[in-house]
N, CA, C and O atoms as CSV, one atom per row, in Angstrom:
chain,resi,resn,atom,element,x,y,z
A,1,MET,N,N,-13.376,3.503,13.574
A,1,MET,CA,C,-11.689,3.883,13.357
A,1,MET,C,C,-10.870,2.194,14.177
A,1,MET,O,O,-9.661,2.323,14.367
A,2,GLU,N,N,-11.246,1.312,14.446
A,2,GLU,CA,C,-11.060,0.263,14.889
A,2,GLU,C,C,-10.524,-0.934,13.956
A,2,GLU,O,O,-9.606,-1.751,13.886
A,3,ASP,N,N,-11.918,-0.427,13.151
A,3,ASP,CA,C,-11.644,-1.260,12.130
A,3,ASP,C,C,-10.850,-0.767,10.752
A,3,ASP,O,O,-10.047,-1.375,10.045
A,4,THR,N,N,-11.371,0.519,10.656
A,4,THR,CA,C,-9.953,1.376,9.388
A,4,THR,C,C,-9.118,0.790,9.847
A,4,THR,O,O,-8.970,-0.247,9.201
A,5,GLU,N,N,-8.194,0.888,10.935
A,5,GLU,CA,C,-7.184,0.550,11.404
A,5,GLU,C,C,-6.648,-0.968,11.355
A,5,GLU,O,O,-5.506,-1.272,11.699
A,6,LYS,N,N,-7.433,-1.714,10.972
A,6,LYS,CA,C,-7.319,-3.278,11.097
A,6,LYS,C,C,-6.885,-3.139,9.312
A,6,LYS,O,O,-5.782,-3.196,8.768
A,7,ILE,N,N,-8.010,-2.975,8.844
A,7,ILE,CA,C,-7.786,-2.529,7.723
A,7,ILE,C,C,-6.963,-2.324,6.528
A,7,ILE,O,O,-6.903,-2.857,5.420
A,8,ILE,N,N,-6.210,-1.157,7.260
A,8,ILE,CA,C,-5.222,-0.462,6.648
A,8,ILE,C,C,-3.916,-1.070,7.186
A,8,ILE,O,O,-2.955,-0.958,6.424
A,9,GLN,N,N,-3.658,-1.819,8.590
A,9,GLN,CA,C,-2.905,-2.554,8.568
A,9,GLN,C,C,-2.901,-3.954,8.279
A,9,GLN,O,O,-1.797,-4.347,8.656
A,10,THR,N,N,-3.616,-5.019,7.762
A,10,THR,CA,C,-3.215,-5.921,7.034
A,10,THR,C,C,-2.854,-5.428,5.788
A,10,THR,O,O,-2.320,-6.170,4.963
A,11,ALA,N,N,-3.112,-4.119,5.531
A,11,ALA,CA,C,-2.273,-4.112,3.876
A,11,ALA,C,C,-1.341,-3.091,3.792
A,11,ALA,O,O,-1.013,-2.253,2.953
A,12,ILE,N,N,-0.959,-3.465,5.093
A,12,ILE,CA,C,0.425,-3.379,5.583
A,12,ILE,C,C,1.392,-4.181,5.414
A,12,ILE,O,O,2.336,-4.025,4.640
A,13,LEU,N,N,1.101,-5.504,6.477
A,13,LEU,CA,C,0.892,-6.473,6.727
A,13,LEU,C,C,1.494,-7.211,5.047
A,13,LEU,O,O,2.664,-7.559,4.893
A,14,ALA,N,N,0.514,-7.321,4.034
A,14,ALA,CA,C,0.314,-8.135,3.099
A,14,ALA,C,C,1.908,-7.416,1.972
A,14,ALA,O,O,2.747,-7.965,1.257
A,15,ILE,N,N,1.595,-5.815,2.422
A,15,ILE,CA,C,3.106,-5.072,1.575
A,15,ILE,C,C,4.134,-5.365,1.976
A,15,ILE,O,O,5.084,-5.535,1.213
A,16,GLU,N,N,4.230,-5.513,3.366
A,16,GLU,CA,C,5.824,-6.653,4.057
A,16,GLU,C,C,5.682,-7.666,3.075
A,16,GLU,O,O,6.234,-7.460,1.995
A,17,GLU,N,N,5.017,-8.778,3.245
A,17,GLU,CA,C,5.032,-10.249,2.905
A,17,GLU,C,C,5.637,-9.905,1.220
A,17,GLU,O,O,6.759,-10.296,0.896
A,18,VAL,N,N,4.944,-9.312,0.462
A,18,VAL,CA,C,5.049,-8.979,-0.361
A,18,VAL,C,C,6.838,-8.785,-1.133
A,18,VAL,O,O,7.470,-9.397,-1.994
A,19,THR,N,N,7.105,-7.583,-0.234
A,19,THR,CA,C,8.220,-7.016,-0.871
A,19,THR,C,C,9.520,-7.482,0.017
A,19,THR,O,O,10.644,-7.082,-0.287
A,20,VAL,N,N,9.328,-8.226,0.970
A,20,VAL,CA,C,10.651,-9.623,1.203
A,20,VAL,C,C,10.762,-10.690,0.018
A,20,VAL,O,O,11.749,-11.187,-0.523
A,21,LEU,N,N,9.267,-10.875,-0.208
A,21,LEU,CA,C,9.468,-12.128,-1.928
A,21,LEU,C,C,10.492,-11.456,-2.670
A,21,LEU,O,O,11.635,-11.782,-2.989
A,22,PHE,N,N,9.647,-10.222,-2.905
A,22,PHE,CA,C,10.654,-9.908,-4.332
A,22,PHE,C,C,12.743,-9.473,-3.865
A,22,PHE,O,O,13.682,-9.956,-4.497
A,23,TYR,N,N,12.887,-8.503,-2.667
A,23,TYR,CA,C,14.088,-8.498,-2.026
A,23,TYR,C,C,14.435,-9.834,-2.093
A,23,TYR,O,O,15.343,-9.734,-2.917
A,24,GLN,N,N,14.371,-11.150,-1.799
A,24,GLN,CA,C,14.192,-12.222,-2.017
A,24,GLN,C,C,14.508,-12.712,-3.451
A,24,GLN,O,O,14.824,-13.894,-3.585
A,25,GLN,N,N,14.463,-12.083,-4.294
A,25,GLN,CA,C,14.238,-12.729,-5.726
A,25,GLN,C,C,13.602,-13.832,-5.703
A,25,GLN,O,O,14.259,-14.805,-6.072
A,26,GLN,N,N,12.248,-14.063,-5.309
A,26,GLN,CA,C,11.508,-15.150,-5.211
A,26,GLN,C,C,10.325,-14.582,-6.193
A,26,GLN,O,O,9.148,-14.815,-5.918
A,27,GLU,N,N,10.733,-13.745,-7.474
A,27,GLU,CA,C,9.755,-12.910,-8.345
A,27,GLU,C,C,8.228,-13.614,-8.664
A,27,GLU,O,O,7.144,-13.085,-8.419
A,28,ASN,N,N,8.473,-15.087,-9.339
A,28,ASN,CA,C,7.121,-15.550,-9.507
A,28,ASN,C,C,6.163,-15.749,-7.743
A,28,ASN,O,O,5.035,-15.272,-7.626
A,29,LEU,N,N,6.634,-16.261,-6.932
A,29,LEU,CA,C,6.172,-15.991,-5.885
A,29,LEU,C,C,5.438,-14.429,-5.229
A,29,LEU,O,O,4.439,-14.283,-4.525
A,30,GLY,N,N,6.043,-13.786,-5.585
A,30,GLY,CA,C,6.251,-12.140,-5.485
A,30,GLY,C,C,5.193,-11.889,-6.048
A,30,GLY,O,O,4.259,-11.511,-5.342
A,31,TYR,N,N,5.022,-12.007,-7.349
A,31,TYR,CA,C,4.059,-11.384,-8.167
A,31,TYR,C,C,3.177,-12.286,-8.053
A,31,TYR,O,O,2.692,-11.670,-9.002
A,32,ASN,N,N,2.464,-13.138,-7.851
A,32,ASN,CA,C,1.388,-14.151,-7.123
A,32,ASN,C,C,0.817,-13.727,-5.709
A,32,ASN,O,O,-0.321,-13.871,-5.263
A,33,LYS,N,N,1.666,-13.299,-5.278
A,33,LYS,CA,C,0.930,-12.481,-3.865
A,33,LYS,C,C,0.739,-11.565,-4.074
A,33,LYS,O,O,0.004,-10.908,-3.336
A,34,LEU,N,N,1.305,-11.039,-5.199
A,34,LEU,CA,C,0.639,-9.312,-5.259
A,34,LEU,C,C,-0.644,-9.104,-5.406
A,34,LEU,O,O,-1.143,-8.246,-4.678
A,35,ASN,N,N,-1.564,-9.866,-6.430
A,35,ASN,CA,C,-2.866,-9.776,-6.657
A,35,ASN,C,C,-3.568,-9.744,-5.797
A,35,ASN,O,O,-4.731,-9.464,-6.089
A,36,LEU,N,N,-3.233,-10.017,-4.262
A,36,LEU,CA,C,-4.286,-10.546,-3.371
A,36,LEU,C,C,-3.779,-9.537,-2.068
A,36,LEU,O,O,-4.443,-9.278,-1.064
A,37,THR,N,N,-2.104,-8.950,-2.471
A,37,THR,CA,C,-1.916,-7.515,-2.056
A,37,THR,C,C,-2.896,-6.508,-2.533
A,37,THR,O,O,-3.690,-6.109,-1.681
A,38,LEU,N,N,-2.973,-6.129,-3.466
A,38,LEU,CA,C,-3.004,-5.264,-4.109
A,38,LEU,C,C,-4.914,-4.926,-3.587
A,38,LEU,O,O,-5.401,-3.874,-3.174
A,39,ASN,N,N,-5.649,-6.395,-3.848
A,39,ASN,CA,C,-6.848,-5.999,-3.303
A,39,ASN,C,C,-6.958,-5.131,-2.083
A,39,ASN,O,O,-7.551,-4.077,-1.853
A,40,LYS,N,N,-5.994,-6.130,-1.202
A,40,LYS,CA,C,-5.810,-5.585,0.415
A,40,LYS,C,C,-5.163,-3.611,0.294
A,40,LYS,O,O,-5.281,-2.775,1.190
A,41,ILE,N,N,-4.640,-3.437,-0.846
A,41,ILE,CA,C,-4.897,-1.805,-1.055
A,41,ILE,C,C,-5.697,-1.051,-0.841
A,41,ILE,O,O,-6.150,-0.241,-0.033
A,42,GLU,N,N,-5.817,-1.652,-2.093
A,42,GLU,CA,C,-7.391,-1.354,-2.248
A,42,GLU,C,C,-8.705,-0.904,-1.707
A,42,GLU,O,O,-9.539,-0.041,-1.983
A,43,LEU,N,N,-8.485,-2.181,-0.507
A,43,LEU,CA,C,-9.324,-1.529,0.250
A,43,LEU,C,C,-9.085,-0.536,1.184
A,43,LEU,O,O,-9.836,0.405,1.441
A,44,ALA,N,N,-7.689,-0.857,1.832
A,44,ALA,CA,C,-7.590,0.334,2.422
A,44,ALA,C,C,-7.543,1.310,1.996
A,44,ALA,O,O,-7.527,2.200,2.847
A,45,LEU,N,N,-7.504,1.674,0.863
A,45,LEU,CA,C,-7.730,3.287,0.327
A,45,LEU,C,C,-9.006,3.573,0.170
A,45,LEU,O,O,-9.398,4.722,0.375
A,46,ASN,N,N,-9.846,2.592,-0.212
A,46,ASN,CA,C,-11.568,2.986,-0.390
A,46,ASN,C,C,-11.647,3.399,1.473
A,46,ASN,O,O,-12.129,4.485,1.796
A,47,GLU,N,N,-11.210,2.572,2.394
A,47,GLU,CA,C,-11.242,2.734,3.661
A,47,GLU,C,C,-10.770,4.375,3.823
A,47,GLU,O,O,-11.572,5.280,4.058
A,48,ILE,N,N,-9.685,4.512,3.694
A,48,ILE,CA,C,-9.352,6.221,3.692
A,48,ILE,C,C,-10.305,7.332,3.297
A,48,ILE,O,O,-10.988,8.168,3.889
A,49,PHE,N,N,-10.076,7.004,2.126
A,49,PHE,CA,C,-10.807,8.305,1.474
A,49,PHE,C,C,-12.093,8.010,1.960
A,49,PHE,O,O,-12.916,8.917,1.838
A,50,ARG,N,N,-12.410,7.116,2.404
A,50,ARG,CA,C,-13.731,7.733,3.170
A,50,ARG,C,C,-13.669,8.382,4.394
A,50,ARG,O,O,-14.158,9.461,4.731
A,51,LEU,N,N,-13.065,7.655,4.959
A,51,LEU,CA,C,-12.426,8.343,6.285
A,51,LEU,C,C,-12.219,9.956,6.419
A,51,LEU,O,O,-12.661,10.650,7.335
A,52,LYS,N,N,-11.441,10.403,5.291
A,52,LYS,CA,C,-11.062,11.596,5.132
A,52,LYS,C,C,-12.539,12.262,4.567
A,52,LYS,O,O,-12.343,13.469,4.710
A,53,ASN,N,N,-13.867,12.102,4.021
A,53,ASN,CA,C,-14.649,12.114,3.472
A,53,ASN,C,C,-15.408,12.978,4.968
A,53,ASN,O,O,-15.833,14.111,5.194
A,54,ASP,N,N,-15.275,11.784,5.690
A,54,ASP,CA,C,-15.587,11.487,7.054
A,54,ASP,C,C,-15.876,12.833,7.553
A,54,ASP,O,O,-16.848,13.584,7.623
A,55,ASN,N,N,-14.343,12.831,7.947
A,55,ASN,CA,C,-13.394,13.776,8.954
A,55,ASN,C,C,-12.140,14.239,8.747
A,55,ASN,O,O,-11.016,13.750,8.855
A,56,ASN,N,N,-12.679,15.533,8.351
A,56,ASN,CA,C,-11.811,16.249,7.671
A,56,ASN,C,C,-10.484,16.612,8.777
A,56,ASN,O,O,-9.704,17.430,8.289
A,57,GLU,N,N,-10.162,16.194,9.996
A,57,GLU,CA,C,-9.626,17.221,10.806
A,57,GLU,C,C,-8.113,15.587,10.425
A,57,GLU,O,O,-7.451,15.452,11.454
A,58,ILE,N,N,-7.820,14.964,9.724
A,58,ILE,CA,C,-6.962,13.808,9.065
A,58,ILE,C,C,-6.720,13.890,7.447
A,58,ILE,O,O,-7.289,13.787,6.360
A,59,GLN,N,N,-5.065,14.232,8.279
A,59,GLN,CA,C,-3.825,14.934,7.228
A,59,GLN,C,C,-3.473,13.818,6.277
A,59,GLN,O,O,-2.401,13.213,6.269
A,60,ILE,N,N,-4.732,13.571,5.296
A,60,ILE,CA,C,-4.327,12.330,4.001
A,60,ILE,C,C,-3.627,13.687,2.577
A,60,ILE,O,O,-4.003,14.772,2.132
A,61,ASP,N,N,-2.719,12.941,2.402
A,61,ASP,CA,C,-2.362,13.654,0.704
A,61,ASP,C,C,-2.731,12.551,-0.408
A,61,ASP,O,O,-1.876,11.798,-0.874
A,62,GLU,N,N,-4.100,12.527,-0.794
A,62,GLU,CA,C,-4.189,11.290,-1.822
A,62,GLU,C,C,-3.783,11.108,-3.087
A,62,GLU,O,O,-3.778,10.091,-3.779
A,63,GLN,N,N,-3.325,12.587,-3.388
A,63,GLN,CA,C,-2.719,12.957,-4.805
A,63,GLN,C,C,-1.176,12.457,-5.043
A,63,GLN,O,O,-0.649,12.015,-6.064
A,64,LYS,N,N,-0.610,12.701,-3.655
A,64,LYS,CA,C,0.548,12.103,-3.030
A,64,LYS,C,C,0.203,9.892,-3.259
A,64,LYS,O,O,0.692,8.946,-3.877
A,65,ILE,N,N,-0.224,9.998,-2.886
A,65,ILE,CA,C,-0.849,8.190,-2.682
A,65,ILE,C,C,-1.514,7.989,-4.105
A,65,ILE,O,O,-2.145,6.933,-4.056
A,66,ILE,N,N,-1.595,8.402,-4.985
A,66,ILE,CA,C,-1.861,8.230,-5.982
A,66,ILE,C,C,-0.991,8.241,-7.033
A,66,ILE,O,O,-0.703,7.352,-7.835
A,67,GLY,N,N,-0.445,9.856,-6.875
A,67,GLY,CA,C,0.769,9.143,-7.387
A,67,GLY,C,C,1.762,8.424,-7.356
A,67,GLY,O,O,2.288,8.063,-8.409
A,68,ARG,N,N,2.355,7.969,-5.869
A,68,ARG,CA,C,2.927,6.369,-5.990
A,68,ARG,C,C,2.161,5.396,-6.202
A,68,ARG,O,O,2.759,4.386,-5.832
A,69,LEU,N,N,1.286,5.174,-6.548
A,69,LEU,CA,C,0.303,4.007,-6.737
A,69,LEU,C,C,0.565,3.978,-8.513
A,69,LEU,O,O,0.799,2.977,-9.190
A,70,SER,N,N,0.470,5.068,-8.874
A,70,SER,CA,C,1.383,4.827,-10.552
A,70,SER,C,C,2.445,4.574,-10.558
A,70,SER,O,O,2.858,4.005,-11.569
A,71,ASP,N,N,3.586,4.919,-9.245
A,71,ASP,CA,C,4.789,4.849,-9.842
A,71,ASP,C,C,5.123,3.208,-9.635
A,71,ASP,O,O,6.095,2.537,-9.981
A,72,ALA,N,N,4.032,2.902,-9.003
A,72,ALA,CA,C,3.802,1.066,-8.507
A,72,ALA,C,C,3.603,0.612,-10.125
A,72,ALA,O,O,4.436,-0.045,-10.748
A,73,MET,N,N,2.764,0.933,-10.481
A,73,MET,CA,C,2.029,0.309,-11.777
A,73,MET,C,C,3.530,0.551,-12.769
A,73,MET,O,O,4.104,-0.385,-13.326
A,74,GLU,N,N,3.817,1.453,-12.809
A,74,GLU,CA,C,4.963,1.547,-13.976
A,74,GLU,C,C,6.751,0.318,-13.230
A,74,GLU,O,O,7.826,-0.087,-13.671
A,75,ALA,N,N,6.198,0.281,-12.349
A,75,ALA,CA,C,8.030,-0.495,-11.902
A,75,ALA,C,C,7.025,-1.639,-12.177
A,75,ALA,O,O,7.719,-2.520,-12.685
A,76,LEU,N,N,5.638,-2.120,-12.098
A,76,LEU,CA,C,5.085,-3.695,-12.203
A,76,LEU,C,C,4.853,-3.343,-13.705
A,76,LEU,O,O,4.367,-4.297,-14.313
A,77,ALA,N,N,5.037,-2.399,-14.357
A,77,ALA,CA,C,4.633,-2.988,-16.075
A,77,ALA,C,C,6.133,-2.974,-16.716
A,77,ALA,O,O,6.315,-3.580,-17.772
A,78,ILE,N,N,7.102,-2.352,-16.144
A,78,ILE,CA,C,8.534,-2.692,-16.499
A,78,ILE,C,C,9.272,-4.313,-16.017
A,78,ILE,O,O,10.423,-4.682,-16.248
A,79,LYS,N,N,8.445,-4.887,-15.470
A,79,LYS,CA,C,8.687,-6.241,-14.759
A,79,LYS,C,C,10.004,-5.596,-13.352
A,79,LYS,O,O,10.615,-6.395,-12.642
A,80,ASP,N,N,10.149,-4.296,-13.260
A,80,ASP,CA,C,11.181,-4.127,-11.916
A,80,ASP,C,C,10.749,-4.217,-10.417
A,80,ASP,O,O,10.192,-3.413,-9.669
A,81,SER,N,N,11.452,-6.160,-10.169
A,81,SER,CA,C,10.352,-6.022,-8.592
A,81,SER,C,C,11.020,-5.232,-7.434
A,81,SER,O,O,10.442,-4.701,-6.486
A,82,VAL,N,N,12.483,-5.261,-7.722
A,82,VAL,CA,C,12.964,-4.529,-6.498
A,82,VAL,C,C,12.724,-3.013,-6.064
A,82,VAL,O,O,12.729,-2.406,-4.993
A,83,LEU,N,N,12.463,-2.621,-7.698
A,83,LEU,CA,C,11.542,-0.632,-7.658
A,83,LEU,C,C,10.431,-0.435,-7.094
A,83,LEU,O,O,10.300,0.605,-6.449
A,84,LEU,N,N,9.519,-1.218,-7.168
A,84,LEU,CA,C,7.925,-1.783,-7.113
A,84,LEU,C,C,7.825,-2.318,-5.753
A,84,LEU,O,O,6.772,-2.121,-5.147
A,85,ALA,N,N,9.247,-3.290,-4.909
A,85,ALA,CA,C,8.597,-3.188,-3.458
A,85,ALA,C,C,9.465,-1.962,-2.420
A,85,ALA,O,O,9.336,-1.714,-1.221
A,86,ASP,N,N,10.151,-1.509,-3.219
A,86,ASP,CA,C,10.614,0.131,-2.943
A,86,ASP,C,C,9.612,0.851,-2.561
A,86,ASP,O,O,9.558,1.569,-1.562
A,87,ILE,N,N,8.964,0.703,-3.199
A,87,ILE,CA,C,7.791,2.189,-3.569
A,87,ILE,C,C,7.381,1.459,-3.419
A,87,ILE,O,O,7.771,0.879,-4.432
A,88,LEU,N,N,6.231,0.130,-2.510
A,88,LEU,CA,C,5.454,-0.513,-1.752
A,88,LEU,C,C,5.573,-0.429,-0.388
A,88,LEU,O,O,4.549,-0.176,0.246
A,89,GLN,N,N,7.165,-0.671,0.511
A,89,GLN,CA,C,7.188,-0.876,1.324
A,89,GLN,C,C,7.659,1.127,1.953
A,89,GLN,O,O,7.126,1.724,2.889
A,90,TYR,N,N,8.708,1.621,1.072
A,90,TYR,CA,C,9.268,2.897,1.856
A,90,TYR,C,C,7.568,4.393,1.110
A,90,TYR,O,O,7.110,5.278,1.833
A,91,GLU,N,N,7.300,4.239,0.248
A,91,GLU,CA,C,6.587,5.159,0.158
A,91,GLU,C,C,4.855,4.918,0.306
A,91,GLU,O,O,4.142,5.858,0.660
A,92,ILE,N,N,4.342,3.703,0.027
A,92,ILE,CA,C,2.782,3.216,0.433
A,92,ILE,C,C,2.860,2.997,1.678
A,92,ILE,O,O,2.710,3.895,2.506
A,93,ALA,N,N,3.108,1.763,1.985
A,93,ALA,CA,C,3.331,1.727,3.456
A,93,ALA,C,C,3.208,2.683,4.596
A,93,ALA,O,O,2.326,2.995,5.396
A,94,GLU,N,N,4.203,2.959,4.398
A,94,GLU,CA,C,5.001,4.520,5.466
A,94,GLU,C,C,3.583,5.530,5.359
A,94,GLU,O,O,3.210,6.259,6.278
A,95,GLN,N,N,2.905,5.399,4.054
A,95,GLN,CA,C,1.960,6.556,3.736
A,95,GLN,C,C,0.701,6.070,4.924
A,95,GLN,O,O,-0.058,6.945,5.338
A,96,PHE,N,N,0.593,4.989,5.294
A,96,PHE,CA,C,-0.951,4.060,5.423
A,96,PHE,C,C,0.193,4.183,7.412
A,96,PHE,O,O,-0.290,4.225,8.544
A,97,LYS,N,N,1.156,4.193,7.137
A,97,LYS,CA,C,1.544,3.933,8.850
A,97,LYS,C,C,1.205,5.066,9.595
A,97,LYS,O,O,0.607,5.187,10.663
A,98,ASN,N,N,1.747,5.943,8.756
A,98,ASN,CA,C,1.404,7.611,9.345
A,98,ASN,C,C,-0.114,7.616,9.555
A,98,ASN,O,O,-0.564,7.896,10.666
A,99,ILE,N,N,-0.800,7.359,8.678
A,99,ILE,CA,C,-2.522,7.599,8.655
A,99,ILE,C,C,-3.029,6.888,10.160
A,99,ILE,O,O,-3.574,7.454,11.108
A,100,ILE,N,N,-2.704,5.672,10.035
A,100,ILE,CA,C,-3.038,4.804,11.049
A,100,ILE,C,C,-2.390,5.780,12.712
A,100,ILE,O,O,-3.064,5.813,13.742
A,101,GLU,N,N,-1.511,6.214,12.620
A,101,GLU,CA,C,-0.941,7.326,13.506
A,101,GLU,C,C,-2.030,8.522,13.816
A,101,GLU,O,O,-2.091,8.938,14.972
A,102,GLN,N,N,-2.862,9.065,12.842
A,102,GLN,CA,C,-3.612,9.823,13.108
A,102,GLN,C,C,-4.818,9.597,13.770
A,102,GLN,O,O,-5.529,10.436,14.325
A,103,LEU,N,N,-5.068,7.851,13.620
A,103,LEU,CA,C,-6.619,7.783,13.910
A,103,LEU,C,C,-6.672,7.770,15.706
A,103,LEU,O,O,-7.754,7.720,16.291
């Protein structure tokens, strides 16, 4: 579980870094870092879904996470970096933090 927490925490930190760049209107740098951040989010999600399959006691709303990721991709498609940052920070990172609390 310690590795799981570390993987999720790494994704949260990456989200925080990229959202700061978007909020500071450093969009080019933000989009460059976003690719690495998405990789870390993917690793965290794979770990979260594996954990859920192994342990039914952990409460994870997979559909909510997937829905927020879909919202983030829509914001990315329309190049709304502030909306993207809001979704990453206040939706996805918050859900990751809630999962860490259950570990």
